C-alpha positions as CSV (number, residue, x, y, z in Angstrom):
1,G,104.0,113.7,73.0
2,S,101.2,110.7,73.5
3,R,97.9,111.6,74.9
4,A,96.8,109.9,78.1
5,P,93.8,110.2,80.3
6,V,95.5,111.2,83.1
7,R,98.9,112.9,83.4
8,F,100.8,113.9,86.5
9,E,103.3,117.1,87.1
10,V,104.5,119.0,90.0
11,K,103.6,122.7,90.1
12,E,106.3,124.9,91.4
13,V,105.1,126.9,94.6
14,E,104.9,130.3,92.9
15,D,102.4,128.8,90.3
16,C,100.2,127.0,93.3
17,E,96.8,128.6,93.9
18,D,96.2,127.5,97.3
19,N,98.2,124.7,99.6
20,A,95.6,121.7,98.5
21,L,97.9,118.6,97.8
22,Y,96.9,118.6,94.0
23,D,95.3,120.6,91.5
24,V,93.1,119.6,88.3
25,D,93.9,121.3,84.7
26,L,90.1,121.5,83.1
27,T,91.4,123.1,80.2
28,N,93.4,120.7,78.2
29,G,90.5,119.0,76.5
30,D,90.0,115.4,77.0
31,E,93.2,114.8,79.1
32,T,93.3,115.5,82.8
33,I,96.4,116.7,84.2
34,V,96.6,116.4,87.7
35,Y,99.5,118.5,89.2
36,M,100.6,117.8,92.6
37,Q,101.4,121.3,94.7
38,A,104.3,121.8,95.7
39,S,102.7,124.6,98.1
40,S,101.2,122.0,100.1
41,P,102.4,120.8,103.4
42,L,101.4,117.3,102.5
43,Y,103.4,117.4,99.6
44,A,106.4,118.5,101.1
45,L,105.7,115.6,103.9
46,M,105.4,113.1,101.3
47,A,108.0,114.1,98.3
48,P,110.7,112.6,99.6
49,V,109.2,109.2,100.8
50,M,107.9,109.1,97.1
51,K,111.1,109.0,95.5
52,N,111.9,105.4,97.2
53,E,108.6,103.7,97.9
54,K,107.2,103.1,94.1
55,D,104.2,101.3,96.2
56,L,103.0,104.4,97.7
57,T,103.7,106.4,94.9
58,Y,101.7,104.0,92.6
59,A,98.8,104.2,95.2
60,L,98.6,108.0,95.7
61,K,98.8,108.4,92.0
62,L,96.1,106.1,91.5
63,F,93.9,107.7,94.1
64,L,94.5,111.2,92.7
65,G,94.3,110.4,89.1
66,S,90.4,108.9,90.0
67,L,89.7,111.8,91.5
68,G,91.3,114.4,89.4
69,Y,89.7,112.6,86.3
70,A,86.2,112.5,88.2
71,E,86.5,116.1,88.5
72,H,87.5,116.4,84.9
73,M,84.9,114.9,83.5
74,D,81.9,116.1,86.2
75,C,83.0,119.8,85.2
76,K,83.3,118.8,81.8
77,A,79.5,117.7,82.1
78,D,78.5,120.8,84.1
79,P,81.1,123.4,84.6
80,S,79.2,125.0,87.4
81,R,80.5,122.0,90.1
82,Q,84.4,123.9,89.4
83,E,83.8,125.4,92.6
84,M,82.4,122.4,94.4
85,W,85.5,120.6,93.2
86,G,88.2,122.8,94.6
87,D,86.5,122.4,98.1
88,V,86.6,119.0,97.6
89,R,90.7,119.2,96.9
90,N,91.0,121.5,100.0
91,D,88.7,118.9,102.1
92,I,90.6,115.8,101.1
93,S,94.1,117.6,101.7
94,S,93.1,118.6,104.9
95,R,91.8,115.0,106.5
96,V,94.8,113.3,104.9
97,Y,97.0,115.5,106.2
98,K,95.5,115.1,109.5
99,M,95.5,111.3,109.4
100,L,98.8,111.2,108.9
101,D,99.6,113.0,111.8
102,I,97.5,110.8,113.8
103,L,99.5,107.8,112.2
104,R,102.5,109.2,112.9
105,E,101.4,109.5,116.5
106,Q,100.4,106.1,116.7
107,L,103.5,104.8,115.3
108,N,105.9,106.5,117.5
109,N,103.7,105.3,120.3
110,E,104.3,101.7,119.0
111,E,108.5,102.5,119.0
112,V,108.2,103.6,122.5
113,E,106.1,100.7,123.8
114,A,108.6,98.0,121.7
């Protein structure tokens, strides 16, 4: 197949190392592979929505693709930063999950008030 700067794939639960929303393959030369991790509670929440919401899916891929590409290039330049990027992935996943909880609560409150 053709090569792209960033490619997206889903990593099945048994292949996931943690519960972060995404993981990055740093071993694929100049191509970044961003894996959406099925083990992530955030992925479980978003996967059904992403099937129907093309704009949301595009925005999420743009966001995660940018982070994944930055991680890949940074770790290629300085492999000692891999652990830091792992912490970044977990932190981002946690914060996005909390943000969605707050957003869901706000939307539910608006529906009750309407």
